[in-house]
C-alpha positions in Angstrom: -7.0 -5.1 18.6 -9.8 -3.8 16.4 -10.1 -5.1 12.9 -10.3 -2.4 10.2 -13.6 -2.3 8.3 -13.7 -2.9 4.6 -16.4 -1.9 2.2 -17.6 -5.5 1.9 -18.4 -5.3 5.6 -21.1 -2.8 4.8 -22.6 -4.1 1.6 -23.2 -7.6 0.1 -21.8 -9.1 -3.1 -24.9 -8.2 -5.1 -24.8 -4.5 -4.2 -24.3 -2.1 -7.1 -20.9 -1.0 -5.8 -19.6 -4.5 -5.7 -20.8 -5.1 -9.3 -19.2 -1.8 -10.3 -15.8 -2.9 -8.9 -15.9 -6.2 -10.7 -16.9 -4.4 -13.9 -14.1 -1.9 -13.7 -11.6 -4.6 -12.9 -12.7 -6.7 -15.9 -12.9 -3.7 -18.1 -9.4 -2.6 -17.2 -8.0 -6.0 -17.9 -9.8 -6.1 -21.2 -8.3 -2.7 -22.2 -4.8 -4.1 -21.3 -5.4 -7.2 -23.4 -6.7 -5.0 -26.3 -3.5 -3.0 -26.2 -1.5 -6.2 -26.4 -3.7 -7.5 -29.2 -3.3 -4.3 -31.1 0.5 -4.6 -30.8 0.5 -8.3 -31.6 -1.6 -8.0 -34.7 0.3 -5.1 -36.0 -2.4 -2.5 -35.8 -0.6 0.8 -36.3 -1.9 4.3 -36.9 -0.7 6.5 -39.7 0.4 9.9 -38.7 -0.1 13.1 -40.7 2.9 12.5 -42.9 1.7 9.0 -43.8 4.2 7.1 -41.7 3.3 4.2 -39.5 3.7 4.9 -35.8 6.1 2.5 -34.1 4.1 -0.3 -32.5 6.3 -0.4 -29.4 5.8 3.3 -28.9 2.1 2.9 -29.3 1.9 0.0 -26.8 4.0 1.9 -24.3 1.9 5.0 -24.6 -1.4 3.1 -24.1 -0.1 1.1 -21.1 1.4 4.3 -19.6 -2.0 5.9 -19.8 -4.0 2.9 -18.6 -1.8 2.3 -15.6 -1.0 5.9 -14.9 0.9 7.1 -12.8 2.8 4.0 -11.7 2.6 2.4 -15.1 4.1 5.5 -16.7 7.1 5.2 -14.3 7.4 1.5 -15.3 7.3 2.3 -19.0 10.0 4.9 -18.4 12.2 2.4 -16.5 11.5 -0.8 -18.5 14.2 -0.2 -21.2 16.8 0.2 -18.5 15.7 -3.1 -16.9 15.6 -5.1 -20.1 19.2 -6.2 -20.0 18.5 -7.8 -16.6 15.3 -9.4 -17.8 16.9 -11.0 -20.9 19.1 -13.5 -19.0 16.1 -14.5 -16.8 14.0 -15.1 -20.0 16.9 -17.1 -21.5 17.2 -19.2 -18.4 13.5 -19.9 -18.6 13.9 -21.3 -22.0 13.0 -18.4 -24.3 15.2 -18.5 -27.4 17.3 -15.4 -28.2 15.5 -14.8 -31.5 12.1 -14.7 -29.7 13.4 -12.3 -27.0 14.8 -9.9 -29.6 11.5 -9.9 -31.5 8.9 -10.0 -28.7 10.7 -9.8 -25.4 11.1 -6.1 -24.6 7.5 -5.3 -25.6 6.1 -8.2 -23.5 8.3 -7.2 -20.6 7.1 -3.6 -20.7 3.4 -4.7 -21.1 3.4 -7.3 -18.4 5.2 -5.0 -15.9 2.7 -2.2 -16.6 -0.2 -4.6 -16.2 1.1 -5.9 -12.9 2.0 -2.5 -11.5 -1.2 -0.9 -12.7 -3.3 -3.8 -11.3 -1.6 -3.5 -7.9 -2.0 0.3 -7.9 -5.7 0.5 -9.0 -7.1 -2.6 -7.4 -5.0 -3.2 -4.2 -3.3 0.0 -3.1 -6.0 2.5 -4.0 -8.8 0.6 -2.2 -6.5 0.1 0.8 -5.8 3.8 1.0 -9.5 4.6 0.8 -10.2 2.0 3.6 -7.9 3.7 6.0 -10.6 6.2 7.1 -11.0 6.6 10.8 -14.0 5.2 12.6 -15.5 8.3 14.2 
């Protein structure tokens, strides 16, 4: 059985494409952490009417865009899955008051990060590596 070839079979670790992949991966994770930090620190934006935009909505929007398209699907489904995640968090020792305050947002953020990372840095490179050897 023939082993499929990967991009690292063609270039070394110091090649510019390998450095670009690392830079994109780190940059993507920094963007995700910046979105979380913006929500955590309470940075909100003021709309045209002078009202503060809901931080949960802002976090969901940013994560839906960063992890698009799978992250957008996750952000859409996360509120329906929160009732199943709460007992798991409670069994892990998270007090109910902390879950009500931080739980749903962290659940949506962590799911979007996980799904977006799998999509962008595992599945997409795998799909591109399925080219035929002609």
